[in-house]
VMD Tcl script that draws the C-alpha trace (Angstrom):
set ca {
  {37.98 28.90 48.34}
  {34.79 29.72 50.26}
  {35.34 26.68 52.50}
  {39.11 27.22 52.63}
  {38.55 30.57 54.38}
  {36.64 28.76 57.14}
  {39.32 26.05 57.38}
  {42.04 28.69 57.80}
  {39.99 30.41 60.48}
  {39.37 27.16 62.39}
  {43.02 26.10 62.19}
  {44.14 29.54 63.30}
  {41.69 29.50 66.15}
  {42.98 26.09 67.21}
  {46.48 27.56 67.30}
  {45.17 30.41 69.45}
  {43.51 27.98 71.87}
  {46.73 25.89 72.04}
  {48.92 28.97 72.52}
  {50.80 27.57 75.54}
  {51.48 24.00 74.28}
  {52.56 25.35 70.87}
  {54.54 28.20 72.47}
  {53.34 30.55 69.74}
  {51.78 33.81 70.90}
  {48.11 34.07 70.01}
  {48.69 37.51 68.44}
  {50.91 35.93 65.77}
  {48.28 33.29 64.93}
  {45.53 35.92 64.83}
  {47.49 38.22 62.52}
  {48.25 35.30 60.22}
  {44.61 34.25 59.79}
  {43.61 37.91 59.55}
  {45.86 38.24 56.48}
  {45.38 34.78 54.95}
  {41.59 34.87 54.91}
  {41.66 38.12 52.92}
  {44.29 36.66 50.56}
  {42.15 33.59 49.88}
  {39.09 35.82 49.52}
  {40.62 38.01 46.83}
  {42.36 35.12 45.01}
  {39.09 33.21 44.81}
  {36.90 36.29 44.47}
  {35.06 35.07 41.35}
  {34.15 31.69 42.84}
  {33.24 33.12 46.25}
  {31.14 36.10 45.19}
  {29.32 34.19 42.46}
  {27.88 31.91 45.16}
  {25.61 34.81 46.11}
  {26.08 34.62 49.88}
  {27.72 38.04 50.22}
  {25.05 40.64 51.01}
  {27.63 43.45 50.85}
  {28.53 42.44 47.26}
  {24.85 42.44 46.29}
  {24.42 45.92 47.78}
  {27.55 47.10 45.99}
  {26.22 45.88 42.64}
  {23.01 47.88 43.06}
  {25.06 51.09 42.96}
  {27.79 49.77 40.62}
  {26.18 47.32 38.15}
  {29.03 47.82 35.70}
  {31.43 46.19 38.21}
  {29.88 42.73 37.83}
  {33.08 41.18 36.45}
  {36.37 39.82 37.77}
  {38.08 43.22 37.78}
  {35.11 44.73 39.59}
  {35.24 41.99 42.22}
  {38.93 42.67 42.85}
  {38.18 46.39 43.13}
  {35.26 45.69 45.49}
  {37.40 43.65 47.90}
  {40.64 45.66 47.76}
  {39.30 49.20 47.63}
  {35.88 48.95 49.23}
  {35.64 46.11 51.74}
  {39.18 46.21 53.16}
  {39.06 49.96 53.74}
  {35.52 49.83 55.09}
  {36.31 47.16 57.67}
  {39.69 48.68 58.48}
  {37.92 51.87 59.48}
  {35.62 49.99 61.87}
  {38.43 47.90 63.33}
  {40.73 50.89 63.78}
  {38.16 52.77 65.82}
  {38.08 49.87 68.29}
  {41.87 49.48 68.41}
  {42.56 53.18 68.97}
  {39.91 53.22 71.67}
  {41.56 50.28 73.44}
  {45.05 51.69 73.01}
  {44.00 55.01 74.53}
  {42.19 53.36 77.44}
  {45.05 50.98 78.22}
  {47.55 53.84 78.19}
  {45.46 55.99 80.54}
  {45.14 53.11 83.02}
  {48.87 52.38 82.80}
  {49.63 56.05 83.55}
  {47.44 55.90 86.66}
  {49.07 52.64 87.74}
  {52.61 53.98 87.28}
  {51.70 56.91 89.53}
  {50.39 54.44 92.14}
  {46.95 55.98 91.73}
  {45.09 52.80 92.69}
  {46.58 53.03 96.18}
  {43.64 55.26 97.09}
  {41.45 52.14 96.81}
  {43.73 49.42 98.16}
  {44.52 51.33 101.37}
  {40.85 51.43 102.34}
  {40.42 47.66 102.71}
  {41.17 46.62 106.31}
  {38.94 43.62 107.10}
  {40.31 40.06 107.28}
  {36.95 38.26 107.52}
  {36.67 36.04 104.45}
  {32.97 36.61 103.77}
  {33.15 40.39 104.29}
  {36.27 40.58 102.17}
  {34.60 38.49 99.45}
  {31.70 40.92 99.23}
  {33.97 43.98 99.33}
  {36.26 42.64 96.61}
  {33.37 41.49 94.39}
  {31.37 44.73 94.62}
  {34.48 46.87 94.20}
  {35.55 44.84 91.16}
  {32.05 45.00 89.66}
  {31.94 48.80 89.62}
  {35.63 49.33 88.87}
  {35.28 47.12 85.82}
  {32.43 49.28 84.53}
  {34.53 52.43 84.88}
  {37.83 51.04 83.65}
  {37.64 47.66 81.90}
  {37.51 44.05 83.05}
  {41.10 43.19 82.09}
  {42.67 46.18 83.83}
  {40.43 45.80 86.87}
  {41.40 42.13 87.20}
  {45.09 42.98 87.08}
  {44.67 45.66 89.75}
  {42.49 43.50 92.01}
  {44.73 40.41 91.78}
  {47.67 42.62 92.71}
  {45.61 43.85 95.66}
  {44.79 40.28 96.74}
  {48.49 39.49 96.95}
  {48.82 42.23 99.56}
  {45.97 41.03 101.77}
  {45.80 37.20 101.38}
  {48.76 34.90 102.05}
  {47.27 31.42 101.44}
  {47.44 30.47 97.76}
  {44.22 28.42 97.51}
  {42.24 31.08 99.38}
  {43.64 33.68 97.00}
  {42.54 31.50 94.08}
  {38.94 31.63 95.30}
  {39.05 35.41 95.60}
  {40.81 35.81 92.25}
  {38.13 33.63 90.66}
  {35.42 35.85 92.12}
  {37.32 38.82 90.71}
  {37.05 37.21 87.26}
  {33.29 36.72 87.63}
  {32.73 40.23 89.01}
  {34.98 41.90 86.42}
  {33.23 40.23 83.51}
  {29.80 40.98 84.98}
  {30.73 44.60 85.66}
  {32.11 45.11 82.18}
  {29.02 43.73 80.44}
  {26.66 46.58 81.34}
  {29.07 49.47 80.74}
  {29.81 50.84 77.25}
  {33.48 51.12 78.25}
  {33.79 48.11 80.55}
  {34.28 45.18 78.17}
  {35.68 44.86 74.66}
  {32.50 43.20 73.38}
  {30.23 45.90 74.82}
  {32.61 48.52 73.42}
  {32.25 46.88 69.99}
  {28.45 46.94 70.17}
  {28.47 50.53 71.44}
  {30.89 51.79 68.80}
  {29.05 49.79 66.14}
  {25.81 51.57 67.00}
  {23.87 48.49 68.10}
  {23.42 49.82 71.65}
  {23.38 53.27 73.24}
  {24.99 54.36 76.50}
  {22.01 54.94 78.79}
  {19.98 51.99 77.53}
  {22.72 49.38 77.88}
  {23.36 50.53 81.44}
  {19.70 50.49 82.46}
  {18.84 47.17 80.80}
  {21.90 45.06 81.59}
  {23.09 46.27 85.02}
  {20.55 44.25 87.04}
  {21.12 40.91 85.24}
  {24.88 41.51 85.48}
  {24.61 42.23 89.20}
  {22.64 39.01 89.71}
  {25.34 37.09 87.81}
  {27.92 38.37 90.28}
  {25.79 38.10 93.44}
  {24.58 34.48 93.03}
  {28.08 32.87 93.20}
  {29.10 35.19 96.05}
  {25.98 34.31 98.06}
  {26.59 30.57 97.54}
  {30.23 30.90 98.59}
  {29.24 32.95 101.64}
  {27.61 29.83 103.12}
  {30.72 27.67 102.75}
  {33.56 30.14 103.29}
  {34.57 30.49 106.96}
  {37.25 32.19 109.03}
  {39.70 34.98 108.37}
  {42.47 35.56 105.87}
  {46.09 35.86 106.92}
  {47.84 38.90 105.56}
  {51.40 38.48 104.23}
  {54.07 40.21 106.28}
  {55.37 41.95 103.17}
  {52.00 43.65 102.73}
  {52.75 45.90 105.68}
  {55.93 47.23 104.10}
  {55.98 50.19 101.81}
  {59.26 50.77 100.09}
  {60.19 53.76 98.00}
  {58.84 52.28 94.77}
  {57.06 55.48 93.83}
  {59.65 57.99 94.93}
  {59.07 61.57 93.91}
  {55.26 61.30 93.79}
  {53.32 63.10 96.49}
  {49.98 61.86 97.81}
  {48.30 64.88 96.21}
  {49.82 64.09 92.80}
  {48.91 60.39 93.09}
  {45.27 61.14 93.92}
  {45.02 63.82 91.26}
  {46.27 61.46 88.54}
  {43.82 58.79 89.71}
  {40.78 61.06 89.55}
  {41.92 62.71 86.31}
  {42.45 59.32 84.65}
  {39.11 57.90 85.77}
  {37.35 61.12 84.75}
  {38.96 60.86 81.30}
  {37.53 57.36 80.88}
  {34.10 58.27 82.18}
  {33.91 61.34 79.94}
  {34.09 59.28 76.74}
  {30.35 58.43 76.58}
  {29.56 62.08 77.31}
  {31.94 63.15 74.53}
  {30.17 60.86 72.04}
  {26.74 62.15 73.08}
  {27.72 65.82 72.87}
  {29.80 65.76 69.68}
  {28.43 62.71 67.80}
  {32.05 61.89 66.97}
  {33.49 58.35 67.30}
  {34.33 57.41 70.93}
  {37.99 56.76 70.18}
  {38.48 60.50 69.59}
  {37.16 61.20 73.07}
  {39.52 58.59 74.49}
  {42.50 60.02 72.61}
  {41.55 63.51 73.80}
  {41.54 62.29 77.39}
  {44.92 60.62 76.89}
  {46.37 63.79 75.36}
  {45.19 65.92 78.29}
  {46.53 63.44 80.86}
  {49.81 63.27 78.94}
  {50.17 67.08 79.04}
  {49.28 67.17 82.73}
  {51.93 64.57 83.65}
  {54.56 66.35 81.55}
  {53.86 69.62 83.37}
  {53.72 67.84 86.74}
  {57.18 66.28 86.32}
  {58.92 68.93 84.20}
  {60.98 70.18 87.14}
  {62.53 66.73 87.59}
  {65.43 65.47 85.55}
  {64.46 62.77 83.08}
  {66.90 60.39 84.77}
  {64.86 60.69 87.97}
  {61.49 60.01 86.34}
  {62.06 57.25 83.79}
  {58.88 55.34 84.69}
  {56.65 58.42 84.86}
  {56.95 59.73 81.33}
  {54.19 58.66 78.96}
  {56.84 57.65 76.43}
  {58.13 55.06 78.91}
  {54.63 54.04 79.93}
  {53.64 53.41 76.30}
  {56.29 50.68 76.15}
  {54.42 48.82 78.90}
  {51.05 48.89 77.15}
  {49.91 45.42 76.10}
  {50.47 45.86 72.36}
  {50.23 42.10 71.59}
  {46.63 42.19 72.82}
  {45.88 45.05 70.43}
  {47.48 43.12 67.56}
  {45.47 40.03 68.52}
  {42.26 42.00 68.19}
  {43.45 43.41 64.86}
  {44.08 39.95 63.47}
  {40.95 38.26 64.72}
  {38.64 41.13 63.77}
  {40.22 41.24 60.30}
  {39.56 37.53 59.83}
  {35.96 37.87 60.98}
  {35.51 40.89 58.68}
  {36.66 38.85 55.67}
  {34.08 36.15 56.39}
  {31.41 38.76 56.97}
  {32.19 40.23 53.56}
  {32.41 36.84 51.80}
  {29.14 35.57 53.26}
  {30.05 32.75 55.66}
  {28.53 34.64 58.59}
  {25.25 35.08 56.76}
  {25.09 31.30 56.36}
  {25.78 30.84 60.08}
  {23.05 33.32 60.94}
  {20.61 31.33 58.84}
  {21.70 28.11 60.57}
  {21.12 29.59 64.03}
  {17.75 31.00 63.01}
  {16.69 27.67 61.55}
  {17.84 25.45 64.41}
  {17.33 27.80 67.38}
  {14.92 30.38 66.01}
  {14.87 32.34 69.26}
  {16.95 35.40 70.06}
  {17.41 34.34 73.68}
  {18.58 30.85 72.68}
  {20.97 32.29 70.08}
  {22.53 34.73 72.57}
  {22.75 32.09 75.30}
  {24.55 29.78 72.87}
  {27.00 32.57 71.97}
  {27.62 33.21 75.68}
  {28.39 29.56 76.43}
  {30.62 29.35 73.35}
  {32.53 32.41 74.61}
  {33.79 30.31 77.54}
  {35.55 28.06 75.05}
  {36.65 30.53 72.41}
  {37.29 34.25 72.66}
  {34.15 36.38 72.87}
  {35.57 39.10 70.59}
  {35.22 37.14 67.31}
  {31.88 35.72 68.47}
  {30.43 39.20 68.95}
  {32.12 40.45 65.78}
  {30.56 37.50 63.99}
  {27.10 38.26 65.41}
  {27.47 41.89 64.36}
  {28.30 40.66 60.86}
  {25.57 38.01 60.78}
  {22.68 40.22 61.83}
  {22.16 43.73 60.39}
  {21.02 46.57 62.64}
  {17.51 47.33 61.44}
  {15.79 50.71 61.35}
  {12.12 51.25 62.32}
  {11.32 51.79 58.64}
  {12.85 48.45 57.69}
  {10.91 46.66 60.43}
  {7.62 48.32 59.47}
  {8.11 47.24 55.85}
  {8.07 43.57 56.90}
  {4.92 41.46 57.22}
  {3.17 42.02 60.56}
  {3.93 38.46 61.67}
  {7.70 39.10 61.32}
  {7.86 42.58 62.88}
  {8.06 41.47 66.53}
  {11.08 39.22 65.85}
  {12.79 41.76 63.59}
  {12.42 44.56 66.18}
  {14.92 42.69 68.37}
  {17.62 43.67 65.86}
  {16.94 47.41 65.97}
  {19.24 49.76 67.89}
  {18.84 48.87 71.58}
  {16.83 45.81 70.57}
  {16.58 42.72 72.76}
  {19.10 40.76 70.71}
  {21.89 43.33 71.09}
  {21.21 43.99 74.80}
  {21.16 40.30 75.65}
  {24.21 39.67 73.46}
  {26.17 42.23 75.50}
  {25.17 40.39 78.68}
  {25.81 36.86 77.39}
  {29.12 37.54 75.66}
  {30.37 39.58 78.60}
  {29.50 37.13 81.37}
  {29.54 33.73 79.61}
  {33.34 33.77 79.41}
  {33.53 33.30 83.20}
  {32.33 29.68 82.92}
  {35.88 28.58 82.05}
  {39.01 30.42 83.14}
  {40.29 30.62 79.54}
  {37.00 32.13 78.34}
  {37.82 35.78 78.98}
  {40.75 38.18 79.00}
  {40.17 38.68 82.74}
  {40.37 34.92 83.34}
  {43.53 34.50 81.30}
  {45.16 37.43 83.13}
  {44.30 36.05 86.58}
  {45.38 32.56 85.52}
  {48.74 33.91 84.41}
  {49.32 36.09 87.48}
  {48.26 33.53 90.10}
  {49.04 30.31 88.18}
  {45.45 29.13 88.80}
  {45.00 25.54 87.69}
  {42.49 25.03 84.87}
  {41.06 21.83 86.41}
  {40.80 23.45 89.86}
  {38.76 26.30 88.38}
  {36.60 23.82 86.46}
  {35.81 21.88 89.65}
  {35.44 24.76 92.10}
  {34.19 27.75 90.11}
  {32.66 26.77 86.76}
  {29.36 25.54 88.22}
  {29.03 28.71 90.31}
  {29.71 30.83 87.20}
  {27.20 28.81 85.17}
  {24.51 29.23 87.85}
  {25.16 32.97 87.95}
  {25.09 33.16 84.15}
  {21.67 31.50 83.85}
  {20.28 33.38 86.88}
  {21.14 36.69 85.23}
  {19.68 35.45 81.93}
  {16.39 34.60 83.64}
  {16.30 38.05 85.24}
  {16.89 39.69 81.86}
  {14.15 37.58 80.26}
  {11.50 38.65 82.76}
  {12.82 42.20 82.75}
  {12.42 42.32 78.96}
  {8.80 41.12 79.25}
  {8.03 43.89 81.74}
  {9.89 46.74 80.05}
  {9.75 46.07 76.29}
}
mol new
graphics top color blue
foreach p $ca { graphics top sphere $p radius 0.5 }
foreach p [lrange $ca 0 end-1] q [lrange $ca 1 end] { graphics top cylinder $p $q radius 0.2 }
display resetview
């Protein structure tokens, strides 16, 4: 049963990777393995827990020694572990749902027009730098998936040639992933580490922004030497139909700034109240919802069908939320059962270096989704307190300190998992979104972009390494 859980996870993950050939949505596969791994876990609870690999079961027995029997194992899994992990997963899902809804509200009010109207240049190199820098900082404020969608839509308005647009869309992927890595609200994996308490807001920004910037700048600099000429703007880009009728420029700009402010206020909310970040996000959504209802209350509902939050909620990418639910549930089951502890021991034994472990996770995230990889790392390695580190032998304290809050392991994991997915176009949500919108060929990306992304990834890693020597 212990091995069967891993087999189910691997098979499910294969189905997720082969989503398009199989024509089965990855959310369905993720939900299935999220349920099946827990079913196998509880059915084989005696065999699995008696192996002694589950640290959570050992901790549970310290406080409940009378539960060391089959009934106690069932109770432990069904009423302790499931609810415990559901609470952690739900906080991430509600955070994402709130953020995605806020961004969709801004988009439906054409709020991003305030940015797209400012870009006038047609020079390829200048445009490349403008798009990359804009994407980098937008991704930190919003998130890499949303930013990619907005920026690819922008590229369609300013670049006519398909292959040229592919280059720019690829740079958007790199910049969006790099920009999301250093922000506590910019990338799902960084959000997970932030909500999980492994990193704090100010520290993750200060320690990861420079390596992330280098990751974005290196490919752009290299392309600047080979990219020549100007882009040709599509004729349609000059036309502005009445797509957003009934919205004034003042209303559009107000919704944009209110929405962005709601997102940016979340870290402040967490710092001031010490409450989970998803409550701050839901508070921002509620306020924006009320504001839009008041703003459009004088209009008949028939004249504002796309502006009500009820209508906008139907456009939120719910399958993505369900995908995260399934995959995080599956990872949680293996964290509870002990498979992740075994993997942690394997990495320690064969790599034995926090930088090598994180780099390996980053490269793996270009092949498989970075969400379960980070969730797995969070399950494999406990977040240590100063007291726990001080209790260890002196020879082990330096290594163990990397796993404290804001330790080197967690900082570098945020960087690697966030940026490593750019190496292949299927390695990140941003890449998959751009691939779907622009029909970018996988082999084309592999030939033209992957090496640039890999060079940027390792350049940023080197910068972080020397930065850690100087600052830690």
